[in-house]
Each structure stands twice: as structure tokens, then as C-alpha cells.
C-alpha positions as CSV (number, residue, x, y, z in Angstrom):
1,X,49.3,-138.3,59.2
2,X,47.1,-139.9,56.5
3,X,44.1,-138.1,57.9
4,X,45.8,-134.7,57.7
5,X,46.8,-135.4,54.1
6,X,43.3,-136.3,53.2
7,X,41.9,-133.2,54.9
8,X,44.4,-131.0,53.0
9,X,43.6,-132.7,49.7
10,X,39.8,-132.1,50.3
11,X,40.4,-128.5,51.3
12,X,42.6,-128.1,48.2
13,X,40.0,-129.5,45.8
14,X,37.2,-127.3,47.2
15,X,39.5,-124.3,47.2
16,X,40.3,-124.8,43.5
17,X,36.7,-125.3,42.6
18,X,35.7,-122.2,44.4
19,X,38.5,-120.3,42.8
20,X,37.4,-121.4,39.3
21,X,33.9,-120.1,39.8
22,X,34.9,-116.5,40.6
23,X,33.4,-113.8,38.4
24,X,35.9,-112.1,36.1
25,X,37.1,-108.7,37.2
26,X,35.5,-106.6,34.4
27,X,37.0,-103.4,35.6
28,X,40.5,-104.8,35.5
29,X,39.9,-106.3,32.0
30,X,38.5,-102.9,30.8
31,X,41.7,-101.2,32.1
32,X,43.8,-103.7,30.2
33,X,41.9,-103.1,26.9
34,X,42.2,-99.3,27.4
35,X,45.9,-99.8,27.8
36,X,46.0,-101.7,24.5
37,X,43.9,-99.0,22.8
38,X,46.2,-96.2,24.0
39,X,49.2,-98.3,23.0
40,X,47.8,-98.8,19.5
41,X,47.0,-95.1,19.0
42,X,50.4,-94.0,20.4
43,X,52.7,-96.5,18.7
44,X,50.8,-96.2,15.4
45,X,51.6,-92.5,15.5
46,X,55.3,-93.2,16.4
47,X,55.7,-95.3,13.3
48,X,56.3,-98.4,15.5
49,X,54.8,-101.3,13.5
50,X,56.1,-103.9,15.9
51,X,54.3,-102.5,18.9
52,X,51.2,-101.7,16.9
53,X,51.0,-105.2,15.4
54,X,51.4,-106.8,18.9
55,X,48.0,-105.2,19.7
56,X,46.3,-107.0,16.8
57,X,45.0,-110.6,16.6
58,X,47.3,-112.1,14.0
59,X,45.0,-114.8,12.6
60,X,42.5,-115.3,9.8
61,X,39.6,-114.0,11.9
62,X,40.9,-110.4,12.1
63,X,38.9,-107.9,10.0
64,X,39.3,-104.2,9.3
65,X,36.4,-102.5,7.5
66,X,36.8,-98.9,6.2
67,X,33.8,-98.3,3.9
68,X,34.9,-94.6,3.3
69,X,38.2,-95.8,1.9
70,X,36.6,-98.8,0.1
71,X,38.5,-101.3,2.1
72,X,37.5,-104.6,3.8
73,X,40.6,-106.3,5.0
74,X,40.1,-109.9,6.0
75,X,42.8,-112.0,7.6
76,X,46.2,-111.1,9.0
77,X,48.0,-111.0,5.7
78,X,45.6,-108.4,4.2
79,X,45.7,-106.3,7.4
80,X,49.5,-106.4,7.6
81,X,50.0,-105.7,3.9
82,X,47.9,-102.5,4.2
83,X,48.7,-101.3,7.7
84,X,52.4,-102.0,8.0
85,X,53.4,-99.5,5.3
86,X,50.9,-97.0,6.6
87,X,52.3,-97.2,10.2
88,X,55.9,-97.3,9.1
89,X,55.3,-94.3,6.8
90,X,54.0,-92.3,9.6
91,X,51.2,-89.8,9.7
92,X,51.0,-87.0,12.3
93,X,47.7,-87.4,14.0
94,X,46.3,-85.4,16.9
95,X,43.3,-87.0,18.6
96,X,40.8,-84.3,19.5
97,X,38.4,-87.0,20.8
98,X,39.0,-90.7,21.3
99,X,36.0,-92.0,23.4
100,X,36.0,-95.8,23.9
101,X,33.0,-97.5,25.5
102,X,33.3,-101.2,26.2
103,X,30.9,-104.2,26.8
104,X,32.0,-107.7,27.9
105,X,30.9,-111.3,27.3
106,X,29.9,-113.2,30.5
107,X,33.3,-114.8,30.8
108,X,35.1,-111.5,30.0
109,X,37.2,-113.2,27.2
110,X,35.5,-111.1,24.5
111,X,34.8,-107.4,24.5
112,X,33.1,-105.1,22.0
113,X,32.6,-101.4,22.0
114,X,32.2,-98.2,20.1
115,X,34.7,-95.4,19.6
116,X,33.9,-91.8,18.7
117,X,37.0,-90.4,17.2
118,X,37.8,-86.9,16.0
119,X,41.3,-86.6,14.6
120,X,43.4,-83.8,13.0
121,X,46.0,-84.8,10.5
122,X,49.4,-83.1,9.9
123,X,48.5,-80.1,12.0
124,X,46.0,-79.0,9.3
125,X,42.6,-77.8,10.4
126,X,41.2,-78.7,7.0
127,X,42.2,-82.4,7.6
128,X,39.9,-83.1,10.6
129,X,38.1,-86.4,10.4
130,X,35.2,-87.6,12.5
131,X,34.6,-91.4,12.6
132,X,32.4,-93.7,14.5
133,X,34.0,-97.1,15.1
134,X,32.9,-100.6,16.2
135,X,35.7,-102.6,17.8
136,X,36.0,-106.2,19.1
137,X,38.8,-107.4,21.3
138,X,39.6,-111.0,22.0
139,X,41.5,-112.3,25.0
140,X,44.3,-114.6,23.9
141,X,46.6,-116.2,26.4
142,X,45.9,-113.5,28.9
143,X,46.4,-110.6,26.5
144,X,43.8,-108.5,24.7
145,X,44.0,-108.2,20.9
146,X,41.9,-106.2,18.5
147,X,40.2,-108.7,16.2
148,X,37.6,-106.4,14.4
149,X,37.5,-102.7,13.6
150,X,34.7,-101.2,11.5
151,X,35.2,-97.5,10.8
152,X,32.5,-95.2,9.4
153,X,33.1,-91.6,8.6
154,X,30.5,-89.2,10.0
155,X,29.1,-87.0,7.3
156,X,27.7,-83.5,7.9
């Protein structure tokens, strides 16, 4: 009986070691981030601050940079103070293009990417904006959160 228990313990230890050395499933992680991105875009448009803010990293490291608007928001309080009233106030946005490309760290706990966005505001063809964005997502307790967004308006 003791021999069986020892063998089972040895098998268990080696199994757990082998399990810890598995490569992350980057495709699955990419799918999860895309779901967060779609949720952010959708809930932001539906004036749902609670759902939108759940997609954001709520710590001092979060940063939103909007050079065209003269904003560099650093830390959760600054991001919340600017974005909460914007999201709750609601803006009708139609995404004509929302192309997200992602890249991952070796451990797949950090991802960065680019987003090419063309958006029309308030059903007005004169209010079409084209921006190039750099985004960074951080995996926190199994969930992906946006930690950096740098938006630059495309001129011309």
C-alpha cells in the first residue's frame, strides 16, 4: 500500500511539473482580449460605465494618451474622472473600421497591439474620425484589462 502511495505521489509531482511548463494558448488569449475589446466598444456606446470600466485596469499604472485632444490621463482616478461622464453622457458612434492586431509576451500575460479605427459620430458624415491607436492589455487574475491606450488622429 505504501508503495502505491509513493508511486502516485511521484506521478502527481511529475504531472504537475509537466503541466506548469505548458506553453500558453495564445489563440485563446487573443480571443479573450478581442472579447474585452468588443465589450469596451459596445458598452461604451450603450452608456454603460460599469461594464466599460470593468474592462480597464483600475490602478495607478493605467494611462490614456490623446494628443489630439491635449489629454494624457495617468492613473485610475484621472481616467475615471474624464471617461465616466463621457460614457454615461453617451455618444452615438458607428465603427466603420476597428482593426485590432495583437502581439504577446512569452508568458502571454501581457499583450500589445495596434488598432486602426474609423468612426462616424452622431450619424453625421462630417464627423468621421480616423485614428491609429496603440493598446496594451494586462492579464490580472485570469482576466484581461486595458492598461494603456495611445490614440493619434490621422491627418490628411
